[in-house]
N, C-alpha and C positions, 0 to 999 in steps of 0.2 A: 132819469134812469128807469128803464122799463123793468117791471117785475116779471119773473119767469112764471109761466103758466104751470099749473099743477102737473099737467101731462109732460111738459119739457123737463121739469125738475125730476120727475120719476125716471125719465129716460137717462138723464145725466147721472143720477144715482146708480142706475143699473150698470151703465158703462164704467163708472168708477169701481163698482163692486167687482165686475168681471176683471178689470185691470188689476186690482189688488190681489184677487185670487190667482191670476196668472203669474204675477210677480212673486207671490209667496211660493207657489209651486216651483218656479224657476230657481229661486234661491235655496229652497230646501233640497232640490235635486242637485244643485252645485255643491252644497255643503255635504250631502250624502256621498257624492263622488269624490270629494276632497278627502273625507275621512276614509273612504274605501281605498283611494289611491295611497293613503298614508297609513295603512294598517301596519304599524311597526311592531306589534306584539309578538310576531313570529320570530323576530331577530333579537329583541331585547333579552338580556341575560348574559350568562357567562359561558364561554366556549373553551374547551381544551383542544389545542391545535397541535398537530404533528406536521413538521416540515420535512419533506423527503429530499434529502440533500446528498447527492453523490453516493447512494447506497446506504446512507445513515438516516435514522429517524430522530430528529431533534425536536424537543418540546417547545411549545409557545402557548400563549394564553390571551384571551380577549374578553373584555366586558363591554357590552353596549348598554347605554343608559339613555333614558328620555331626558330631554332638556327643553322646558317650556311645552307648548302645545304641539309643535310640529318638528322640533329639532331632535337630533340624536348626537350624542357625544360618546366617548368611551375611554378605556384604558387598554394598553397593549403591552405584553411582556414578550420580548424576543428571545433569542437563544442565549442571551446574557444580559446582566444588568437588571434594573428595577422597572417598575411599571411606568410607561410613558403615556401622557395624556393625549387623547385624540380630540381635536377641537370640533371636528365635524365628521359624522359617519353618514354616508349616503346609502339609502336602501330603497330601491324601486324595481319593480318587475321581477322580484325574487332574487335580486343581486345586491350584494353588499360591497362597498368599496370605501377606502379611506387612505390617507397618506399622512406621514409624520415628517416634519422638517428635519434637516440634518442635525444630529446631536453628537454622540461620540462614537457611532459605528464607523467602520471602515468605509472610505469613500466620501464623496461630498454631495451625493444626491439624496433624494427623499427615500424613505421606506414606503412602499406602496403595497396595498393588499386588495385583492379582487376575488370574489367567490360567489357561487350560486348556492341558494338554499334549497336543499332537497329533503323535505320532511324535517328530521332532527339532525341533519348533517350539513356541513359546508364542504364544498369542493372548489378549489381555485388555485391561485398563484400568489406568490409574494415576491416582490422585487426588492432586493437589498440595496443600500446606498452605493455599493460598488457596481451596481448594474446587473448583478447575477440574478437569474430568475429560477425559482424552485416551485414545484407543485406542493400543495398543502391540503390537508383535510382537517376537519374539526367535528367534535361531538359536543353536545351540551354537557357542561360540568355538573357533576352530581351535587346535591345539596348537603349530603353527609350529616343529616340531622339524626341524632340518636333519641330513641323513645324512652330510654331508661338511663339512670346513672350507672356508670361502670362499676363492676366489682373487680377488685384487683387481684391478680394472681401472685405467683412467687417471683421475687426479684432475682435478677441474674446479672452477673458481671460480664460485660461485653468484652473487657480487656483484662487478662489475668496478670498483667505486669511482667510476664516472662518472654512472650513471643507474640507474633501477629496472627496466631490461630483465630479463625473466625472473621478475619478481615482480608480484603484484597485491594490492591491499588488499581486505579483506573488507567495507569500507564507505567512507565519505568518507575520502580519503587525507590523512594528515598526515606521512607518511614522506618524507624527503629524502635525496639522495645529495650529500654535500659533502666534498670533499678526501679521498676514499677511505673515507668513513665513511657508513654507513647509519643515519640519525638519525630518531628519533621525539621531537620536542621537548616533546610533551605527551601526555596520555592521549588515545587515539583508537582507530583501527581496528588490527586485527592485519594482518600481511602474510605472504603465502604464495608459495612458489615455483610457477611454472607447471608445472615438471616433477615427476614422482613417482618414488619410489625404494623398493626392497625392503630389501636388506641393504647396509650402508654403514659407512664411517668418516667422521666429521664433525669438522673443526677449526673453531672459531668463537671470536672474541674480542669482548669486550663491556665496557662501562663504564656506570655508573649513578650518579646523585647520591644523597645521603642519603635513606633511607626509600623508595627506589623499588623497583620490582618488575617482572619480566618472566619469560619462559620460552621455551625452545626445544622445540617439539613435534616429536618424531620420527615420521615417516610421518603427521604431522598428528594423532596420537592419544596419544602418551606424552610428558608434559612433564618436561623436566629444568629444575628451578626455578632462577631467578635472582632474588636478593633481597639486600638490605642486611642481612646476618646475621653480620658479623664479630664473633667473640668469643662466639657463642651455642652451645648444644648441638646436635649433629648428629642431628636427628630427621627424620621423613618428609615434612615440608613446608617445608624450608629450602633454602638454597643447596646446589646440586649433588645434591639428592635427586630421585628419580623421584617426582613429587608424589603424596603420599598412600599410596605403596606401599613404596618402598625408601629407607632412610636411608643417608646417607654414613657411612663409618666414622670420619671425622674432619672437623672444620670447618676449611676452608682458605681461606675467603673473605678477601679483602684489604679494605682500607678503601674506602669509597665514594669515587669520583673516580679510582680507579686502573684501568688496563686489566687485565683478567683473561681466562682462557681455559678452554675445555672441549675435550677430545678424547674423542669418544663413538664407541663401536663398537656397532652393533646388528646381531645375527644372529638371525633368528627372533624369539623373545622375550627372548633373552639380551642384556644390556646391560652394558657396561663404561664407566665415567665416570672420566676423568682430569681433575681440576680443578687449575688452576695448577701442573701438573707432578706432582701426586700422585694415585695411584689410590685413589679413595674408594668406588667400587662396582666389584666384579670379577665379571663373568660371572654376574650375578643375573637371575632370571626376572622379567619384568614381567607381573603377573597379568592386567591389563586396562587399559582406556582411562582417561585423566584427564578429569575434567569440563571442558567447553569444547572437547573434541575436535571435529574437522571431521565425523567420522562414526564408526560402530562397525563398519565393514567390515574387521575385523582381518586377514583373509586376503588383502587387496589391497595393492598398493603405495600409497604416500602421499607428500605433499610435506613439505618443511621449513616450519614455520610459526612465526613469531616474535610473541610477545605484545606488543601496543602499547597495551593498555587499562588498565594499572596504574601508569602514571607514565612519565617520560622515560627513554629508553634509547638507547644507541648500540652499533652492531655494526661489525666490520670483519674482513677476512681470513676469509671464509666459504668453506671448501674442503671438498668432498665427494669421497670415493673410493668408487665403487660396487663391489659384488661382481659378478664376471662372470656 
């Protein structure tokens, strides 16, 4: 076997060095383009959506999250119900799209979303499972972080026990004021305070018959669930949960027919729920709106709204203490 001359060895070494430099530059360029093509930071986060539906503006919500190095997943809240998981969010060329398999919406098709990113806004369309297409817009959801602890103002009774002054129904009214009790004897319209609030403490007492269901919407957007769940597991859509988002740490519901209570503190997005005297949610962040919210304008004050479309329900002693 011949030995390489010193001259030939130097030539081969130079060729190998040039080749390695070329390959390194090539792969660095490809990696740079890959990262550049997949710059997902512009779309990651929470979005407050408004769906323009036949002259009405209905609220919706989206959160886009990173999954692994290159993947995007998410959560979506439609015009009703809880947050649905999104297994894959597509984002390329300034456009976002995703679809959700059939669940319990009307129709048998997928729910599809497609929009373009323009600065801090989304503009696009949403296709519901029944095939109907609507335009939609979105803005980044506000963080709602408070820099100081609230100082509480004067407590006020939102219901005086005698009439519906200070409240209005969202449709044909079935609510009644009887003997200090705000009653909805059957499924019908929801009822909403005329006033709006930002940060507050709310005390409210309620009673329901077997298998009934209601909810207290904070700022008209975040539902603390009321349901006949005595003896069940504490998950994200049961008694004292922030519906679809936050589970209580314990199931403390009483039997149907008994008076029960919530003491809720809402500061920014942070919520504490004391149910029947026990703290079941402690200063947890509410990510976004519940389906059925009045609007998706999370940065604005909102009313207290009580659900009346899921069965009979009674309320009393509704006392709100606003932050100054």
